[in-house]
N, C-alpha and C positions, 0 to 999 in steps of 0.2 A: 917579563913573563906575564904581568897583568894585562899588558896591551894585547898580547897573543890570545890570552883567555877571552878578552872582550870580543875579539874578531872570530873566535871559534864558532863555526856554524854546524849544528847537528843536522846530519842528513839521514833520513830514515825512509826505508821502502816498506810500505804497508801492504799486506795481503788483503784478500777480499774478506769483509766481515762475515762471520758465520753465526747462526743462532745455536745456542747450547740449551736445549730443554732439560728439565729434570730427568734423571736416569730412570725413574719409575713414574707411574701415573700419580698425579697429585690432585688435591681438592680444587674444584673449579668454582667460579662464581665471584660475587663481590666481597671484598675484604675491607673492613672498616679501618679508617685512619682517625686517630684522636685529634682533638683541637690543638694539642701540642705539636702534632705532626704537620698540621696546616701552616704553622707559624714560619717555618724555615724551609720552604719548598724550593731549594736551590741545588744546583749540581756541584758536588764537591769532588775535586780531582786530587788524588794522592798517588805517590809512586813508592815502590818498594824495590830496593836494589839488592841483588843476590850475586854472590860469587863464591864458589867452593874451591878449596885447594886441590881436591882430588876428583872432582866431577865436572865435566863440561856442561854446556847448555843445550846439547843436541836434543835431549828428550824433554826439556823443560816445558815447552808449550803443550805438548801432548799430556804430560802428567797433570799440569794445572787445569787443562780443559776437562779431562776425565773427572778430576776431583770436583770441579765446578758442577758438573752434571749430577754428581752424587750429593753434594752439599745442598743443592737447590731442592732436593726432596724434602729436607728439613725446613729450608727457608723459601718455600714455594711461592710466596707473593712476589719475590724478586724476579720470578720468571714471567710475571704478568705485565700488564700495561696500565698506566694511570688514566683515569677518566674522571668525569664529574658526576657526583651523585644527584638524585632528584632534589636534595636539599641545597644544591649548589656548592658542595664541599668536594675536596679531593678524595678519591677512593681508588682502590686497586681492583681491576678486573683480572682475576686469576685465570688467565687463558692458558698458561703452561707453555706459551710459545718460546720462552727462553731468554737468557741473557745474551748480549752481543759479545762475540769473542773475535779478536784480531791477532794474527801473528805478524811480526814485523822484524826487520833486520836493520841494524845501524852500520854505517861504514867506518866506525871508529872503535876505540876501546872505551870501556865504561869510565875509566879514570879521566878521560878527556872532559867529561861533564863537570868534574870538580865537586865542590861542596854544594849540596842541594838545599842546605838549610836556609840559604837566601833564595827564596822562591823567584824563579825567572820564567814567567809565563810563556814568553816567546820560544825559548829553547825547550823547557820541560813539557810544554803543551804538546810537543810532537810525540811524546811518550804515552799519551792518552788519546784514544780514538774519539774523534768528534763526529757526531751524527750530522752529516751535511744536509742542508735543506730543512732542518727542523725549525718550525715557526714558533713553537712554545714547548714548555716542559712535558706536555701531554704526548708530544711526538718523540720524546727521548725515553728509551727504555730505562727502567730504574737502575739497572746495572750494566755497565759497559766495561769490558776488560781488554787490555792489550798486553801481550808479552813481546818485548823487544830484545832480540839476541844481539850481543856485541862480539867483536872479533876476539876479545880477550878470553872468551868463555863465560863471561858474566851475562846476566839478563836482568831486565827491569819489568816488574809487573806494574802497569799503570791502570788505575781504576777511576771511573767516573760514576758516582753513586748519588742518587737523589736523597737529600737530607731528610725528606719526609719519610723515608723508609727506616732510618735510624739515626741516633745521635752518635757522637764520637765513640763512646763506650760500646754501644751496640754494633757499630761498624767494625770496631776492633775485635769484638767477640766473633763476628761473622768471618772476618779474614782469618782469625786463628782457627775457627772450626774448619774452614776450607783447607788450611795448611795441615791440620790434624788428619783430615780425610785423605789428603795426598800421601801422607805417611802411613795410611792404613790403620789409623787409630780411631777409637770411638770419640764422639764429641764430649769434651770435659764440661762444657756449658751448653747443653741443648737449648735452642731458643724457646722462650715462652711466647707463643704466637698470638694469643688472644688479647687484643688491645682494648676490649670493652671494659677492662678494669679502670681505664681513664675516661670512660664515657661521662658526659655532663649529667648532673642530676635532672630529673624530669618531674615537675617544671624546674627550670634553672633557678639556682639560689646564688645571689651575689653576696659574698661574705665580707669583702673589703673593697675599697676603691682601687681601680686599675689605672693608675697614672701612666703606666707604660704605653698605653694606647692614646694618651692625650696629645693634642697638637700644641706645640709650644711656638709662640711667635718668635721669629728670628730677629730680635732687636739688636743683636750684636753683629748682624750682617755676615754670619758665618758662611752663607752660601757663596758669596763672592770669593772667599778664600779658596773654595773648591774649584774655581775657574783656573787656578794655577796648575802647573804640572804636578801630577801625583808622584811621590817618591815612596818606594817600598823598601823596608829594611827589617832586618832580623836583629833582635837584641837578646843576648844570652845572659841569663841570671844563674850563675852557679850557686852552690850552697853558701859560700862566703858572702856573695852579694845579697842573697835572699836574707841571710841572718842580719846583715848590715841594715837592710831596709826595715826589717821587723824591729830592730833596736831603735831605729830612728822614729818609727811610728809610735813606739811605746815610751820614749824617753821622758815625756812630760807627765806620765802617770795617768793619763786620761783613759787609756785602754789597758786591760790586764791580760788580754789574749788576742790571738790574731786568726781566728777562724770563725766561720758562722756555720752552725751544725744543726740544722733541722732536717727532717726527713718527710717523705710522703707518708701519710697515715691512712691506711696501712702502707708499709713499705712496698715498693715495686718488686715483683717476683724476680728471682735470679734469672738471668738470661733474657730479660724483657726485650722483645723485638719491637723497637719503636723509640720514640723520643721521650726522654724524661727531663728535657730542658724546660725550665720555667722562665719565661721572659720577666724581667724585673728591672727596676731603675732607681736612681737616686736623684732627687731634685733639690737644688739650692741656687742662690744667686752667685754669679762669678765673684763678686766682692767677698762673700762669705768664705769662698775657697781660698782666695789670695790673702785674706787677713788672718786666717786661722792657721794653727800648726798642722803638720801632716796627719796627726791623729784624728783631726776633724773629718778630713776626706775619707780616711780609712774607716772611721766609725760609720759614715754614711753608707759606704759600700757594704760593710758588715750587716747593717740593718736590712739591706736589700737582698742579701744572699739567701736564696731559698733552699738550696740543697748542695752541700759540699760534703764529700766523704773521703776518708783516707783509704777506704777499702777497695780502690780500683785494682782489680787483679790483672796484671799484665802477663798473659800466657805467651808462649813462644810462637812467633810467626815463622815456622820452619816447614817449607814444602818438601824438604829433603836435601836442600842445598845450604843448610845452616840458617842462622838468624840473619835478617837483612843487615847489610853493611850500613845502609842509610835508609831512612824513610822520611817522607815529608809531603807537604801540600805543593801542588803545582802553582796555585795562585790563591788569592783571597776570593771567596765566593761573591762578596759584595765589598765595595770600597770602605764602608763603615765598620766592617767586621775586623776584630782583632783575634788572632789565634794564639792560645797559650798551649804550647806543646812540650810535654815532658820528654827529656832525652838524656843520653849518657848511659853508662853501664847500669846504674841502679835506678834510672829514671828520676834522679833527685834534682837534676838541673831543669830549668824551664826556658824554652825558646819563645820569645814574644815576637810574632810577625804582624806588622801593621803597615798601613799606607796612610800618608798624611800629605796635604798640600806642601809644596816646596818649603815655604818660609816656616811653617809650623814644624816640619820635620827637623829643620836646622836647630830650632829652639829645643825640640824634644831630645835631640842628640846631646845637647849641652846638659840638660837635666839628668840624662841617664849616665853621665860620667860620675858615678858615685864610688 
């Protein structure tokens, strides 16, 4: 069966891309993106798999497209296009021309795709529309959506969104708002559009050293490791495994707790439309890591954590066909990125998706057998 799965090739027939503008007239002009938005201007591709017991997929594309036009009235910058400001920064030109929407059909059943938690860019990439001929991110609209219908009556919503428009929490709130709109409900978390709350002080004030932007000499020759073939793997940490890790990190008594909890001051408004991700880092010598217990490494990360919160509210992503059977990323946006994705019924488990050079992945797999 495994061999058959490997040979399975997904064949999809895509329709012509259409523009979906906001359903009503929206604000035009330039829309400010904060410095935090500039940091991660990459395209993130995710898919949402839906299948209802009592409802086919015939009307899915139309319902989702109509709801998109309505939700874009609230999230109008997503209907604009990225450009460069006079200061040389990314900014959105709110033209109102719309998000890109594509209808597609697969020649198989949704079950044939299998478990998507192990990202497979070659296969899953067909479920997200690619803007052909785009030379840079300025030529890719901030939001591109594809609805792919399957023979079994299920469908997959594939999204390509620019990370400069929002972080994971913001993206989730947008998709949930879109789903609420499809069901004729008001938005439970309307977006807080004004990003000026994160505008730098004028004149700028540097409060502490920013080591995260420092260039570190590659004395251990890590770059040659990355000439090897890259392997991508998903590691699932259920509640038992997470508890085991916490106990291991705290067994020598050096740490009394396992979270880092500071907030923006003042806190970001609820529904903040934008990035609240703060780049941070931990620096030490390799020898320090190997010679010290696990609590040392965890302690370093704790000190670097800028914002962690328990209060992530997961609303229901239900467009009218029930909650998604599966959701997940198509690929890692960059090879150095690791994704931590909550999953499972109560979102208590964590999927860790990462790519490593072949030899490093084999070593990492051994370490993860805890």
